VMD Tcl script that draws the C-alpha trace (Angstrom):
set ca {
  {-270.63 -6.58 66.90}
  {-273.13 -7.97 69.38}
  {-276.85 -8.31 68.48}
  {-277.74 -6.19 71.49}
  {-275.66 -3.32 70.12}
  {-277.34 -3.62 66.68}
  {-280.73 -3.49 68.41}
  {-279.78 -0.31 70.25}
  {-278.58 1.31 66.99}
  {-281.90 0.51 65.23}
  {-283.76 1.81 68.27}
  {-281.67 4.99 68.18}
  {-282.53 5.51 64.47}
  {-286.23 4.99 65.14}
  {-286.17 7.35 68.12}
  {-284.33 9.97 66.07}
  {-287.01 9.70 63.31}
  {-289.80 10.02 65.88}
  {-288.24 13.14 67.38}
  {-287.78 14.70 63.92}
  {-291.43 14.01 62.98}
  {-292.58 15.48 66.27}
  {-290.45 18.62 65.89}
  {-291.07 19.33 62.21}
  {-294.36 17.72 61.17}
  {-296.54 17.33 64.26}
  {-299.07 20.18 64.23}
  {-297.03 21.78 61.47}
  {-297.93 22.18 57.82}
  {-294.39 22.68 56.55}
  {-293.65 20.86 53.32}
  {-291.22 20.86 50.50}
  {-287.49 20.37 50.01}
  {-286.57 22.91 52.71}
  {-288.31 20.96 55.47}
  {-286.91 17.69 54.19}
  {-283.39 19.18 54.42}
  {-283.99 20.52 57.93}
  {-285.49 17.19 59.00}
  {-282.48 15.32 57.70}
  {-280.03 17.59 59.52}
  {-281.97 17.24 62.78}
  {-282.13 13.45 62.30}
  {-278.36 13.30 61.82}
  {-277.81 15.34 65.03}
  {-280.16 13.16 67.11}
  {-278.86 9.90 65.67}
  {-275.22 10.92 66.24}
  {-276.06 11.90 69.83}
  {-277.68 8.52 70.50}
  {-274.68 6.72 68.96}
  {-272.42 8.69 71.26}
  {-274.43 7.45 74.24}
  {-274.56 3.83 72.99}
  {-270.84 3.85 72.06}
  {-270.98 0.73 69.84}
  {-267.81 -1.39 69.78}
  {-266.32 -3.95 67.42}
  {-263.70 -6.67 68.10}
  {-260.58 -7.00 65.96}
  {-258.39 -10.11 66.06}
  {-254.63 -9.67 65.56}
  {-252.40 -12.69 64.98}
  {-248.67 -12.92 65.60}
  {-246.03 -15.65 65.50}
  {-243.92 -15.83 68.68}
  {-240.56 -17.54 68.43}
  {-238.83 -19.31 71.30}
  {-235.89 -17.51 72.95}
  {-232.38 -18.83 72.53}
  {-230.01 -17.29 75.08}
  {-226.32 -17.53 74.26}
  {-224.65 -17.28 77.69}
  {-220.90 -16.63 77.48}
  {-218.25 -17.07 80.18}
  {-216.22 -13.85 80.36}
  {-213.88 -14.92 83.19}
  {-210.09 -14.93 83.04}
  {-209.96 -18.73 83.31}
  {-211.18 -19.13 79.69}
  {-207.91 -18.01 78.00}
  {-205.89 -19.82 80.67}
  {-207.52 -23.08 79.57}
  {-207.07 -22.23 75.86}
  {-210.78 -21.73 75.32}
  {-211.04 -18.08 74.22}
  {-210.75 -18.71 70.48}
  {-213.14 -21.67 70.67}
  {-215.74 -19.62 72.50}
  {-215.62 -16.67 70.09}
  {-215.75 -18.93 67.03}
  {-218.72 -20.95 68.29}
  {-220.56 -17.81 69.36}
  {-220.37 -16.39 65.84}
  {-221.41 -19.70 64.26}
  {-224.49 -19.98 66.47}
  {-225.48 -16.33 66.24}
  {-225.24 -16.20 62.44}
  {-226.85 -19.58 61.69}
  {-229.81 -19.07 59.33}
  {-231.87 -21.99 60.66}
  {-231.55 -20.85 64.24}
  {-232.48 -17.28 63.29}
  {-235.67 -18.54 61.66}
  {-236.57 -20.69 64.66}
  {-235.44 -18.52 67.62}
  {-235.15 -15.00 68.90}
  {-231.44 -14.98 69.77}
  {-230.02 -12.88 72.64}
  {-226.49 -12.76 74.01}
  {-225.32 -12.33 77.60}
  {-221.94 -12.54 79.29}
  {-221.18 -13.35 82.91}
  {-218.36 -13.22 85.39}
  {-219.18 -11.92 88.84}
  {-222.57 -10.74 87.52}
  {-224.76 -11.19 84.44}
  {-224.42 -8.48 81.78}
  {-225.74 -7.89 78.29}
  {-223.00 -8.70 75.81}
  {-220.88 -5.69 74.88}
  {-217.45 -7.18 74.36}
  {-215.58 -10.23 75.60}
  {-212.28 -9.31 77.25}
  {-212.02 -12.36 79.55}
  {-210.90 -10.18 82.47}
  {-213.52 -11.09 85.10}
  {-211.78 -12.27 88.29}
  {-214.64 -14.49 89.48}
  {-217.22 -16.80 87.92}
  {-220.75 -16.93 89.34}
  {-222.68 -19.31 87.07}
  {-225.50 -19.75 89.59}
  {-226.20 -16.00 89.72}
  {-226.22 -15.75 85.90}
  {-228.75 -18.58 85.56}
  {-230.90 -17.14 88.36}
  {-231.01 -13.72 86.67}
  {-232.03 -15.23 83.32}
  {-234.72 -17.22 85.09}
  {-236.22 -13.96 86.34}
  {-235.83 -12.03 83.08}
  {-237.46 -14.70 80.88}
  {-239.95 -16.06 83.40}
  {-243.04 -17.49 81.71}
  {-241.51 -17.64 78.22}
  {-240.37 -20.53 76.00}
  {-236.61 -20.30 76.40}
  {-233.49 -22.42 75.96}
  {-230.03 -21.48 77.24}
  {-226.85 -22.35 75.36}
  {-224.03 -21.79 77.86}
  {-220.44 -21.59 76.61}
  {-218.18 -22.05 79.64}
  {-215.42 -24.10 81.21}
  {-217.80 -25.04 84.04}
  {-215.52 -23.75 86.80}
  {-217.38 -21.63 89.36}
  {-215.44 -19.61 91.93}
  {-218.20 -17.55 93.52}
  {-221.80 -17.90 94.68}
  {-224.33 -20.72 94.90}
  {-223.32 -24.04 93.33}
  {-224.98 -24.05 89.89}
  {-225.41 -27.83 89.89}
  {-227.76 -27.65 92.87}
  {-229.43 -24.51 91.55}
  {-230.46 -26.45 88.42}
  {-233.28 -28.04 90.43}
  {-234.97 -24.61 90.45}
  {-234.17 -23.83 86.82}
  {-237.21 -23.64 84.51}
  {-235.34 -23.64 81.19}
  {-233.30 -26.35 79.46}
  {-229.59 -25.55 79.72}
  {-227.28 -26.79 76.95}
  {-223.68 -26.48 78.20}
  {-220.96 -26.32 75.58}
  {-217.58 -27.07 77.14}
  {-214.74 -24.78 76.10}
  {-211.11 -25.14 77.15}
  {-208.91 -28.08 77.97}
  {-210.88 -31.07 79.30}
  {-207.84 -33.26 80.00}
  {-207.57 -34.44 83.60}
  {-204.18 -33.69 85.17}
  {-202.65 -34.74 88.47}
  {-202.95 -31.79 90.80}
  {-202.80 -30.90 94.48}
  {-204.22 -27.60 95.66}
  {-205.39 -25.46 98.57}
  {-209.14 -25.04 98.18}
  {-209.96 -22.78 101.09}
  {-208.46 -21.16 104.17}
  {-210.60 -20.15 107.14}
  {-209.34 -17.80 109.83}
  {-210.34 -14.72 111.79}
  {-209.59 -11.27 110.42}
  {-208.24 -10.10 113.77}
  {-206.16 -11.59 116.59}
  {-205.28 -10.15 119.97}
  {-201.68 -9.61 120.95}
  {-200.15 -12.50 122.95}
  {-203.13 -14.72 122.10}
  {-203.38 -17.67 119.74}
  {-205.51 -17.60 116.60}
  {-206.81 -20.61 114.63}
  {-206.28 -21.43 110.95}
  {-208.22 -24.10 109.04}
  {-206.86 -25.23 105.65}
  {-208.72 -27.39 103.10}
  {-206.40 -29.41 100.83}
  {-207.53 -31.62 97.93}
  {-205.86 -33.93 95.42}
  {-206.84 -34.93 91.88}
  {-205.14 -38.05 90.62}
  {-204.89 -41.82 90.98}
  {-201.47 -42.58 92.48}
  {-200.70 -41.92 96.18}
  {-198.72 -38.73 96.80}
  {-197.06 -36.88 99.67}
  {-196.77 -33.13 100.07}
  {-195.55 -30.79 102.77}
  {-197.83 -28.03 104.04}
  {-195.99 -25.00 105.40}
  {-197.12 -21.66 106.83}
  {-194.57 -18.85 106.73}
  {-194.45 -15.18 107.66}
  {-191.73 -13.05 106.08}
  {-189.79 -16.21 105.22}
  {-189.96 -17.60 108.76}
  {-191.59 -21.00 109.20}
  {-194.52 -21.00 111.61}
  {-195.97 -24.44 110.84}
  {-194.99 -27.56 108.88}
  {-196.88 -30.81 108.29}
  {-196.58 -33.72 105.83}
  {-199.81 -34.84 104.14}
  {-200.43 -38.17 102.41}
  {-203.24 -38.30 99.85}
  {-204.56 -40.81 97.32}
  {-207.49 -41.40 94.97}
  {-209.77 -42.49 97.84}
  {-208.58 -40.16 100.59}
  {-208.29 -37.16 98.28}
  {-208.91 -34.31 100.71}
  {-207.84 -33.24 104.19}
  {-208.63 -30.47 106.62}
  {-205.62 -29.17 108.53}
  {-206.30 -27.16 111.68}
  {-203.68 -25.40 113.78}
  {-203.21 -22.35 116.01}
  {-200.51 -19.70 115.72}
  {-199.16 -17.13 118.14}
  {-199.96 -13.43 117.73}
  {-196.56 -12.22 118.88}
  {-196.43 -8.65 117.54}
  {-198.89 -5.91 116.62}
  {-199.68 -5.18 112.97}
  {-200.89 -6.75 109.74}
  {-199.38 -10.18 109.17}
  {-199.20 -11.59 105.64}
  {-199.09 -15.37 105.93}
  {-198.10 -17.60 103.03}
  {-199.59 -21.10 103.04}
  {-198.04 -23.46 100.51}
  {-197.92 -27.09 99.44}
  {-194.75 -28.58 98.00}
  {-195.43 -29.34 94.30}
  {-195.80 -32.84 92.93}
  {-193.39 -34.18 90.36}
  {-194.28 -32.79 86.91}
  {-197.29 -30.95 88.36}
  {-198.73 -28.73 85.62}
  {-200.35 -26.02 87.72}
  {-198.54 -24.97 90.90}
  {-200.30 -21.61 91.22}
  {-203.05 -23.23 93.28}
  {-200.44 -24.69 95.68}
  {-200.10 -21.33 97.39}
  {-202.53 -19.11 99.25}
  {-201.88 -15.81 101.03}
  {-203.99 -14.50 103.88}
  {-203.83 -11.44 106.08}
  {-204.29 -11.27 109.85}
  {-204.29 -8.03 111.81}
  {-202.89 -8.39 115.32}
  {-204.27 -5.69 117.59}
  {-203.41 -4.72 121.15}
  {-206.53 -3.88 123.12}
  {-205.17 -4.76 126.55}
  {-206.81 -2.72 129.28}
  {-204.87 -2.04 132.47}
  {-207.26 -1.79 135.40}
  {-206.48 -0.50 138.88}
  {-208.50 -2.15 141.67}
  {-207.99 0.43 144.41}
  {-208.75 -0.67 147.97}
  {-207.59 0.20 151.46}
  {-208.91 -3.04 152.95}
  {-208.51 -6.77 152.35}
  {-211.65 -8.51 151.19}
  {-212.56 -11.67 149.18}
  {-214.38 -9.41 146.67}
  {-211.00 -8.17 145.44}
  {-209.87 -11.63 144.40}
  {-213.25 -12.42 142.84}
  {-213.16 -9.25 140.74}
  {-209.54 -9.81 139.72}
  {-210.17 -13.40 138.58}
  {-213.38 -12.50 136.74}
  {-211.84 -9.57 134.88}
  {-208.60 -11.37 133.98}
  {-210.57 -14.31 132.54}
  {-210.29 -12.16 129.40}
  {-206.60 -12.13 128.54}
  {-206.90 -8.63 127.09}
  {-207.37 -7.20 130.57}
  {-204.90 -6.90 133.40}
  {-205.89 -6.07 137.01}
  {-203.58 -4.65 139.66}
  {-204.80 -4.50 143.29}
  {-203.27 -1.31 144.65}
  {-203.48 1.03 147.63}
  {-204.91 4.56 147.22}
  {-201.49 6.01 148.07}
  {-200.25 5.56 144.50}
  {-197.99 8.18 142.95}
  {-199.01 10.14 139.87}
  {-196.65 8.12 137.64}
  {-198.15 4.90 138.91}
  {-201.69 6.15 138.26}
  {-200.72 6.97 134.67}
  {-200.31 3.26 133.91}
  {-204.03 2.52 134.24}
  {-206.92 2.95 131.81}
  {-209.80 2.16 134.17}
  {-210.29 2.40 137.93}
  {-212.34 0.19 140.26}
  {-212.76 1.97 143.58}
  {-213.57 -0.45 146.37}
  {-215.29 1.06 149.46}
  {-213.51 4.44 149.38}
  {-212.59 6.57 152.38}
  {-210.71 9.83 152.84}
  {-207.41 8.25 151.73}
  {-208.81 8.06 148.16}
  {-208.78 11.84 147.66}
  {-205.67 11.90 145.46}
  {-207.05 9.04 143.31}
  {-210.31 10.91 142.72}
  {-208.43 14.08 141.81}
  {-206.47 12.17 139.18}
  {-209.59 10.45 137.79}
  {-211.35 13.81 137.51}
  {-208.38 15.47 135.76}
  {-207.92 12.58 133.32}
  {-211.64 11.98 132.71}
  {-211.14 8.25 133.27}
  {-214.06 5.88 133.63}
  {-214.71 4.44 137.06}
  {-216.45 1.49 138.74}
  {-217.39 2.27 142.35}
  {-218.12 -0.57 144.78}
  {-219.59 0.52 148.10}
  {-220.50 -1.31 151.27}
  {-220.64 -1.02 155.05}
  {-217.04 0.25 155.20}
  {-217.63 3.10 152.72}
  {-217.21 6.68 153.97}
  {-220.31 8.21 152.39}
  {-219.58 11.69 153.70}
  {-216.30 11.71 151.78}
  {-217.79 9.97 148.71}
  {-220.68 12.45 148.46}
  {-218.19 15.31 148.58}
  {-215.56 14.01 146.15}
  {-217.90 13.20 143.22}
  {-221.28 14.43 141.94}
  {-222.71 11.51 139.95}
  {-224.65 10.09 142.92}
  {-225.34 10.96 146.55}
  {-226.47 8.79 149.45}
  {-227.74 9.72 152.88}
  {-226.46 6.62 154.68}
  {-227.96 5.53 158.00}
  {-224.92 3.30 158.75}
  {-227.32 0.40 159.25}
  {-226.31 -2.88 157.60}
  {-228.86 -4.86 155.62}
  {-228.76 -7.90 153.36}
  {-230.12 -7.37 149.85}
  {-230.65 -9.76 146.97}
  {-230.43 -8.73 143.29}
  {-233.39 -8.46 140.92}
  {-232.48 -8.54 137.21}
  {-233.75 -5.67 135.05}
  {-235.03 -7.48 131.95}
  {-235.30 -4.17 130.09}
  {-231.62 -3.23 130.37}
  {-230.39 -2.06 126.95}
  {-226.76 -0.90 127.14}
  {-225.32 -4.39 126.68}
  {-226.52 -7.99 126.66}
  {-227.22 -9.45 130.13}
  {-229.47 -12.32 129.04}
  {-226.91 -14.99 130.05}
  {-226.91 -14.13 133.75}
  {-229.59 -15.53 136.10}
  {-229.63 -13.93 139.58}
  {-232.86 -15.45 140.89}
  {-230.97 -17.74 143.33}
  {-228.03 -15.47 144.07}
  {-227.22 -15.14 147.78}
  {-227.69 -11.73 149.44}
  {-224.89 -9.20 149.79}
  {-224.44 -6.52 152.47}
  {-225.24 -2.86 152.02}
  {-226.17 0.10 154.20}
  {-229.62 1.59 154.24}
  {-230.16 5.14 153.08}
  {-231.69 7.35 150.43}
  {-229.82 7.24 147.12}
  {-229.99 10.03 144.51}
  {-228.33 9.51 141.12}
  {-227.92 12.80 139.28}
  {-226.48 11.37 136.05}
  {-228.28 9.42 133.31}
  {-228.42 5.84 134.56}
  {-229.91 2.42 133.91}
  {-230.31 -0.36 136.46}
  {-228.77 -3.78 135.87}
  {-229.87 -5.11 139.27}
  {-232.33 -3.55 141.70}
  {-232.65 -4.31 145.42}
  {-234.89 -6.80 147.17}
  {-234.94 -6.79 150.98}
  {-236.73 -9.58 152.82}
  {-238.81 -10.40 149.76}
  {-239.82 -6.80 149.08}
  {-238.70 -5.17 145.81}
  {-237.51 -1.64 146.51}
  {-236.90 -0.59 142.88}
  {-233.68 0.99 144.13}
  {-230.42 0.46 142.20}
  {-228.07 -2.26 143.40}
  {-225.87 -2.33 140.27}
  {-226.28 0.44 137.70}
  {-224.43 2.04 134.79}
  {-224.17 5.83 134.55}
  {-223.31 8.14 131.66}
  {-221.97 11.59 132.51}
  {-220.47 14.44 130.52}
  {-216.98 13.16 131.34}
  {-217.54 9.47 130.54}
  {-219.07 6.28 131.85}
  {-219.43 4.94 135.38}
  {-220.83 1.93 137.19}
  {-221.86 1.64 140.82}
  {-222.40 -1.47 142.97}
  {-224.03 -0.79 146.34}
  {-222.93 -3.83 148.31}
  {-220.05 -6.10 149.31}
  {-219.58 -9.90 149.21}
  {-220.13 -10.42 145.47}
  {-217.58 -13.23 145.81}
  {-220.63 -15.24 146.97}
  {-222.22 -14.70 143.53}
  {-219.15 -16.10 141.82}
  {-219.15 -19.15 144.09}
  {-222.87 -19.65 143.40}
  {-222.27 -19.90 139.64}
  {-219.49 -22.43 140.27}
  {-221.73 -24.62 142.45}
  {-224.36 -24.67 139.70}
  {-222.15 -25.03 136.58}
  {-218.83 -26.32 137.96}
  {-217.22 -23.26 136.39}
  {-217.12 -19.50 136.89}
  {-217.85 -18.65 133.25}
  {-221.28 -17.03 133.57}
  {-220.25 -14.68 136.38}
  {-216.89 -13.89 134.76}
  {-218.51 -13.17 131.39}
  {-221.01 -10.84 133.04}
  {-218.30 -8.86 134.84}
  {-216.32 -8.77 131.57}
  {-219.29 -7.12 129.84}
  {-219.48 -4.46 132.54}
  {-215.74 -3.79 132.19}
  {-215.98 -3.75 128.38}
  {-218.76 -1.16 128.63}
  {-216.61 1.00 130.91}
  {-213.42 0.51 128.88}
  {-215.03 1.68 125.62}
  {-214.07 5.35 125.66}
  {-214.18 6.06 121.94}
  {-216.31 9.14 121.22}
  {-218.92 8.97 118.51}
  {-217.50 10.33 115.29}
  {-219.45 12.25 112.65}
  {-217.32 10.56 109.96}
  {-217.20 6.76 110.22}
  {-215.34 4.48 107.81}
  {-215.94 0.83 107.00}
  {-213.24 -1.10 105.18}
  {-211.25 -4.34 105.28}
  {-207.65 -4.40 106.44}
  {-206.94 -7.18 103.94}
  {-208.47 -7.45 100.47}
  {-208.10 -10.53 98.30}
  {-207.94 -9.71 94.62}
  {-211.21 -11.65 94.29}
  {-213.12 -9.44 96.71}
  {-215.17 -6.37 96.00}
  {-212.62 -3.86 97.30}
  {-214.51 -0.80 98.50}
  {-214.29 1.76 101.30}
  {-217.60 2.90 102.76}
  {-218.28 5.97 104.86}
  {-221.15 7.53 106.75}
  {-221.20 11.23 107.56}
  {-223.47 13.02 110.04}
  {-224.14 16.69 110.62}
  {-223.71 18.34 114.02}
  {-227.06 16.94 115.18}
  {-225.96 13.42 114.09}
  {-228.41 13.25 111.22}
  {-227.08 11.58 108.05}
  {-225.92 14.23 105.56}
  {-226.37 13.22 101.91}
  {-224.94 16.46 100.50}
  {-221.36 16.07 101.70}
  {-218.29 15.89 99.50}
  {-215.93 13.20 100.81}
  {-212.61 12.36 99.20}
  {-209.96 9.75 99.93}
  {-206.27 10.39 99.31}
  {-204.47 7.07 98.73}
  {-200.71 6.57 98.92}
  {-198.98 3.30 98.13}
  {-196.33 1.98 100.49}
  {-193.17 1.14 98.56}
  {-194.50 2.38 95.21}
  {-195.31 5.70 93.57}
  {-199.07 5.29 93.49}
  {-200.99 8.33 94.72}
  {-204.67 8.84 93.93}
  {-207.55 10.96 95.09}
  {-210.84 9.05 94.90}
  {-214.25 10.63 95.57}
  {-216.82 8.70 97.60}
  {-220.12 8.43 95.76}
  {-223.47 8.55 97.52}
  {-225.24 5.18 97.62}
  {-228.29 4.04 99.59}
  {-227.61 5.62 102.98}
  {-223.79 5.67 102.75}
  {-220.86 6.85 100.64}
  {-218.59 4.43 98.75}
  {-215.24 4.49 96.96}
  {-214.27 1.73 94.53}
  {-210.62 0.68 94.89}
  {-210.76 -2.50 92.79}
  {-208.51 -0.98 90.14}
  {-205.55 -0.63 92.50}
  {-202.65 -3.05 91.98}
  {-201.66 -5.39 94.83}
  {-199.71 -3.75 97.65}
  {-199.93 -1.84 100.92}
  {-201.76 1.49 101.07}
  {-202.30 4.30 103.53}
  {-205.24 6.64 103.09}
  {-206.85 9.75 104.54}
  {-210.56 10.52 104.22}
  {-211.71 14.11 104.59}
  {-214.98 16.05 104.30}
  {-214.86 19.18 102.18}
  {-215.54 22.30 104.23}
  {-215.26 20.44 107.54}
  {-212.31 19.85 109.84}
  {-213.00 16.10 109.86}
  {-210.50 13.46 108.78}
  {-210.06 9.73 109.28}
  {-206.97 7.70 108.44}
  {-206.45 4.02 107.79}
  {-204.43 1.43 105.93}
  {-205.14 -1.74 104.01}
  {-203.41 -4.40 101.95}
  {-204.50 -5.79 98.58}
  {-203.14 -9.30 98.07}
  {-202.14 -10.58 94.65}
  {-204.61 -13.43 94.25}
  {-206.69 -14.58 91.30}
  {-208.84 -17.62 92.01}
  {-209.45 -18.13 88.29}
  {-205.77 -18.94 87.86}
  {-206.07 -21.82 90.31}
  {-208.06 -23.89 87.79}
  {-206.48 -26.66 85.77}
  {-209.09 -27.95 83.31}
  {-212.73 -27.60 82.30}
  {-215.29 -29.19 84.60}
  {-217.23 -31.09 81.93}
  {-218.59 -33.71 84.36}
  {-220.42 -31.11 86.40}
  {-221.78 -29.47 83.26}
  {-223.05 -32.83 82.08}
  {-224.98 -33.31 85.33}
  {-226.41 -29.80 84.91}
  {-227.61 -30.62 81.38}
  {-229.27 -33.89 82.43}
  {-231.08 -32.28 85.36}
  {-232.62 -29.67 83.01}
  {-233.51 -32.21 80.26}
  {-230.85 -30.98 77.88}
  {-227.54 -32.25 76.47}
  {-223.85 -31.49 76.84}
  {-221.81 -30.52 73.76}
  {-218.18 -30.04 72.82}
  {-216.66 -27.52 70.37}
  {-216.61 -30.06 67.52}
  {-220.38 -30.60 67.82}
  {-221.61 -27.17 66.71}
  {-223.60 -28.59 63.79}
  {-225.22 -31.11 66.13}
  {-226.35 -28.28 68.41}
  {-228.06 -26.55 65.49}
  {-229.71 -29.76 64.33}
  {-231.04 -30.72 67.78}
  {-232.34 -27.24 68.57}
  {-234.15 -26.82 65.25}
  {-235.75 -30.28 65.45}
  {-236.81 -30.09 69.09}
  {-240.61 -29.68 69.18}
  {-240.38 -27.85 72.50}
  {-239.18 -24.78 70.60}
  {-241.83 -24.61 67.84}
  {-243.05 -21.06 67.15}
  {-246.41 -20.31 68.76}
  {-249.18 -18.44 66.97}
  {-250.85 -16.02 69.33}
  {-254.02 -14.03 68.80}
  {-254.90 -10.76 70.41}
  {-258.39 -9.30 70.53}
  {-258.73 -5.54 70.43}
  {-262.10 -4.02 71.31}
  {-262.42 -0.59 69.67}
  {-265.25 1.91 69.23}
  {-267.12 1.68 65.94}
  {-267.01 5.46 65.48}
  {-264.59 7.72 67.29}
  {-266.38 10.03 69.77}
  {-264.56 13.04 68.29}
  {-266.11 12.30 64.87}
  {-269.59 11.95 66.41}
  {-269.19 15.26 68.24}
  {-268.08 16.88 64.98}
  {-271.12 15.47 63.13}
  {-273.48 16.76 65.84}
  {-271.98 20.24 65.78}
  {-271.90 20.33 61.96}
  {-275.54 19.15 61.60}
  {-276.90 21.63 64.17}
  {-274.81 24.47 62.70}
  {-276.00 23.74 59.16}
  {-279.60 23.53 60.36}
  {-279.28 26.91 62.12}
  {-277.86 28.62 59.01}
  {-280.60 27.15 56.73}
  {-283.32 28.27 59.10}
  {-281.73 31.70 59.46}
  {-281.36 32.10 55.72}
  {-284.98 31.19 55.11}
  {-286.32 33.39 57.89}
  {-287.53 30.56 60.10}
  {-285.80 31.90 63.24}
}
mol new
graphics top color blue
foreach p $ca { graphics top sphere $p radius 0.5 }
foreach p [lrange $ca 0 end-1] q [lrange $ca 1 end] { graphics top cylinder $p $q radius 0.2 }
display resetview
């Protein structure tokens, strides 16, 4: 207790005595035992009140002995039993956990890891991926600021996540790897990785990149083949040796037919090769047909037609046909999108078809356009043309938002011809280019996109855009910038998919290693996310008897169904919302692939580098006693005595209040009994 507090307590006692003398003896002749009793009770009340105000405190020191943490980190992946390490791991775990010396020195905790870090429940060795880096990172966060050592029982083979050897530079704890499994080095050739796109367009070529590596000393030859349904698509002989022990093979394949293509990539096995599982890799490619047939309808010959055709067909998924407006109904049915070039009265049948079908349309006008007819046949825009030609230059709208136009620069584009007149656009529109005449910006549309109740439109108010295409060629020696820009306009117009209240997100191909899930978002009629919906998926296997109904569970802003328990195969599914007439269908393939089975032996060299970088040591199963000895003798893990100071009140305020009430009550009863009140 501080001297200042003692002083205040003495002062409180003196003040209480002074007040009692003043109240009972000053100008009072009361004497005897009665007044002494009353004085004492009043003194107790005053003194307790003053103590309550002073609130004296005392400091208590508490001492505790804090042990260092020993984390036993266990590899729970399926590669452990494959490398004959399961029994070793379980035996060593029990020896370490039950060692008396380690229990006295450490607080022992157990964790297991595969894809993620988990507290140890049971070891089944069924994890399909090993993420050592993530496990170490999680422990680093959990035990931050504490005296901790990690004893990691693993084969050292990581198949997922950040490389743990490089992560060790950030690790704050010593890591003692104990190698389990077969450490013998075998001759092996394997496919490490395959890179390709998930999708390919019909009649196009798609690239495949294959990483091949070899472990061994003698030179070897192997044949790399790519097959689809038993048919050879690619074949190449590879020569590897101890120095040149890896190669990257790149090739392109044809997307000949629509659908999901399962490709098998394989290496011919070496003589007496122990593990040939890693000689094969399967991948899935979905070939889709998104070819758009476009009708470029014109009654006149003009260089703009060729410029538009070349620009649009620079994307092989689009086909342009330059046709007359006298097409028959059957001929019109072949097209998905219409570009109307300077229409006149002969276009009436084409406009009737477009209106009945609700097709999207790109209208190009110019001096030869019949505006009287055009104003009558459609209602998206109207122009009171003066039939006076004028040259206009484009001005880019930097605030355009419907698609990216940042790659096009029109500041030096030559002028094109238009006719003067007042333009009124009745639909929702956004300018891409506005007009500039003789250096004056008119803020009138030159090229604009429109959105109507029936679909999307675009309008260009001028002819001779072939000059723009030639301008880009003079500057870049290629037409790419202009062609890409026109392709974006066409892509915007060709996208006719309506917005759905139920949207699904899933992969067409799942490797066994992947987190196989199907995600969904559901909106109410006002397109606000609905988190109270009940969404189910009905799965049916193709070629097997599997049929399951899986509910989608609400996550953070979406619904999700876990399909990781499904066996490999092809599946069709239907997603539906309970109480709503909303369904979505799809299909996917789960490939039979386990990366853990591609491993041949324990990676003790990498674990040794990890141990050295964290100032620890590598151990083998026969060195269990050495682990115990080194850990118990290491001065870094000595128990630490810690003290904790607790500042508490000398007397609880409830007791003081009780004393005050009791003293005043007793004084009142004594005075009342003796007739002093």
